[in-house]
N, C-alpha and C positions, 0 to 999 in steps of 0.2 A: 276514817278521816281523823285519826287522832292528832297527827301533826303535820297537816298539809303545809308545804312550802312551795316556793316558785320553781324549784328544780322539777316539780310534778306537773308544771304546765306542759300541755301537748305543743307539738310543733304548729305554728300558726302560718306557715307558707301559704300564700293566696289569700289570707284573711285581711279584710280592710277595717280598719279600726279609728274611731274618733274618740279623742279624749278632750273634753272641755277643761280648760285650766291646766293644759298638759306642760305648760313651761316651768312649773314650780311646784315644791311640795309633793304631796301624794300623787298628783297628776304627773309630774315629771318622773317620778319613781315607777309609775305604772307604765309610762311610755318606754322608759328603758327596758323594762322586763318584757314587755310585748314586743319591742323591736328585736330584743335579744332572741325571742322565740321566732323571728322572721315575719311577724306581720307587718303590713304596710300601715304605719301610724300617722294620722293627721293630728298635729298639736294645734288645737284651737284655742287662741288665746287673744287678748286685746292689743297687744304690741308684737308685730312682726319681729322687730328687732330682738325681743327677749326671747321669742320663739326660736329664732335662728341661733341665739346663744345656747339654748337648750339642745338643739340638733347638734351642735359642735361638741357639747359635753358628752352627750350620749355616744356619738361616734368616737370620740377619744377613748371612751370606756369599753366599747363592744366591737368597734371596727367601723371603717368607713363604708362598708357594704350596708350598713343599716338603713331601711328604707323608711324615710321620714319626709313629712312635708308639713309646712306652717301655713295655716289660714287664720286670717283675722276674724275674730268673733268677740262681740261685746254683748254678754247676755242681759244687760240692763237696757238694751236698745233694740226694739222689734225690726227696725230697717237693718241694722247690722246682722240680726239673727237670718232674716230672709236673704240677705245678700250671701252670707255664708252657705246656707242651704243650696241656693241656686247654683253657687259656684262649684260646691260639692258634686251636685247631681249633673252638673255639665262634664264633670271629669270622670267620675265613678259611676259604674252601673249596678254596684251592690253595696251594702254597709252590713258587715257581720257583727261588729260590736259597737254600740254607742255607749260610751262611758260618761254619764252625766256627772261629773266630778266637781267642776268648779263651784265655789261657793264663798258667799259673805259671812264672816263670822263675828257675832257680837259687836256691832258698830256702836261705839260709845254714844254717839249723838244720832237722833233720828234723821235719816236721809230718804231721798226718793230717787227712783230711776228717772231716766230721760222721759218715760211714758206716764210717770206720776204715782207709781207704786212704792210702798214702803220698800226699802233697799233690800232686806232679807227676803222678804216674800217675792218682790219683784224679780230679783236676780235668781235666787235658789230654786224657786218653783216655777213662776211665770216664764221666766227665760227658758229653762229646760222643757217646760210644757210646749212652748212655741217651737223651740229647735226641734223636738222629737215629731211634731205634728208636720213641720216641713219636710222632715226626712222619712215619714211614714211610707210613702210608695217604694223607697228602697228597701226598707226593713221588711215590708210584706213580700217583696220579690226575692229577698236573699234566704236561702234555706237555713233554718235554724239560727236566725239572728238573735241577738240579745242585747236588751237595753238594761244597762246597770246604773241605778240612780243612787248616789250618795246620800244617806241620811246620817243621824248621830243619835248617841243616847240622849241628846238635847230633846228629842221629839216627845219625851215624857212630859215636859213642860208645856208642850203645845196645846192650843186651844183655838180651833179655827172660829173666829168670831167674825161671821159674815157680815155682820152690821157695823164692823169697824176694822176691816183688813188693813187699812192704813194707820191704825193708831191716831186717829184724829180726835177721838172721844176719850180715850184713856191716856194717863201719863205713860210716855214711851218706856219701855222696859227692855233692854238690849238682849237679856238672856232669854226672856219669854217670846220676844218677837223672832228671835233665831230659832227657838223650840218650834214656834207655829210653821216656819217655813220647812224645817225637818220632818214634822208631822205630815205636811202637805207632800213632800217628797214620797212618803210611804203611801198615802192615799192615791196619789197619782200612779204609782206602781200597780196598786191594787186594781184600779179601773183600766190601765193600760193593758194589763193582762186579759181582762174581760174583753177589751176591744180585739185583741189578737184572736181569742177563741171565737168572738163573732164572726170574724173574718175568715175563719177556718185557716188561719196561719200557723205554722209551727214556730214562730217567733216566741221569745220569752222575755218577761219583764221581772227582774229581781232587784234587789237592793242590799246595801252593805254599809258598815260603818267602821271607821279606823280605830275606835277607841281614843285615847289620848295620846295624839301623835305630834312629833317634833316638826310640824310645818312651820314656816316663817310667820304666817298669818296668826296660828294658834299661840305661838310663843309672845308675839307682839302685843295682841289685845285679848286674847282668848281667855277662857275661864281659868282662873289660876295664876295667870300672868307669869311672873317670874318663877312661881312654883312649878309651872308647866315645864320649864327648862330642866327641872330635876327629876320630874316624874314621867314625862313623856316618853313613849317609844321611839326608836329611829324610824326614819321613813321606810326602811327596808322591811320592817315588821308591820307598821302601820297600814302599809299598801295590800297587804297579803288578802285581807277579806274582800277588796274589790277585785283583785286579779283572780281569786278563787271563784267569785260569782261571775266573772266574765268568761272563764275558760274551762273550768272543771266539768269533766263529763257527767258527773253525778248531780249537777245542780238542776232543781226543779222550779217550775214557775211559781213566783211569789217567795221564794227563798230569800231569807235575810241573814246575812253573815257579819259577824264581828268577832273581836278577839275573846278568847276562851274566858279571860279574867276581867272582862268589862273594859278596862283601859289598855291591856296589853296581853300577849299570849297568842298561842296559835289560833287561827281563825277556826270558827265553829258555827253552826247554824243556831240562831237566835230566835226565840219566839217573841213576836210583838204583842205586848199587852198595854192597851190603851182604850179608854171608853169611847174615844172618837175614832177608832180604827175600824170603821164598818163601811159597807157599801153605800149606806144613805147619805153619809157625809162626803164619801168619795164622789157620789153622783152630783151632789150640790156644788163641790168644789170644781168638778170638771165643767159644768155649765157655766159657772162664774169665770173659770179660767179662759174658756171660749170666748166669752163676752169681753173680757178685758183684753186679751191678746189679739183678738180678731182672727185666730187660727182655730179653724174647725176641721175636726176629724170626720171623715165620712163613713158614718155607722151603716 
């Protein structure tokens, strides 16, 4: 796997894929490449009109036969998440790849989701936790399904403070709160794989990070600001780790992929090193996540 690239992706004819935040940035690039390989791709995004613009752009690039569908999803709203999942399950009988890609990055001011969680944790972790939980029946039913959850090198600054998940007691810190959510993404993946194994399913939970990528959000308010515009890799390269994690035949449960040189480069396996990356913390976060979202996985 010295220089994996998208041309090595297998044919995905018959595969059904959801990409959250698929209308822009890394999500858009992932939808394009997955559709290019003949997958049926559901672009899950907050605004249908923006999703339809993405469909038009993708079809202009790869052909009108691209199989794309847009469905409304707001990961900061549990009612929207349930509505999306119900609509998807009414239309599709399987789900081969769930790419938990959408994310809020380094919000300057502290915010909260509709349901009262701090914006980073509420959207990036709790939202995807709830979405995956609602879709679990299809994932268990689908042979060799994969859940790819996007993290970030920012997880290294994460510290899951269960006594202050909403940053009510501490001065708000946008980089650290983002890091908390990205660590939570990895802990969710750790526990989700245990769930799949407990169920005797051959579904797989994996994760990836894009390095420093030229997404509109990252360049607008992300770490580095204007500097990001000079250093960031193009979306074509930044999306490779998540596309590898979603499609490569050699991927194993709990694998984590990122750019070879940290911020850029060919995708490679990355070893997770963090004092809070352990099953005890993952167990506690899972229980808290069920309580907060109201979505309970049937163990």
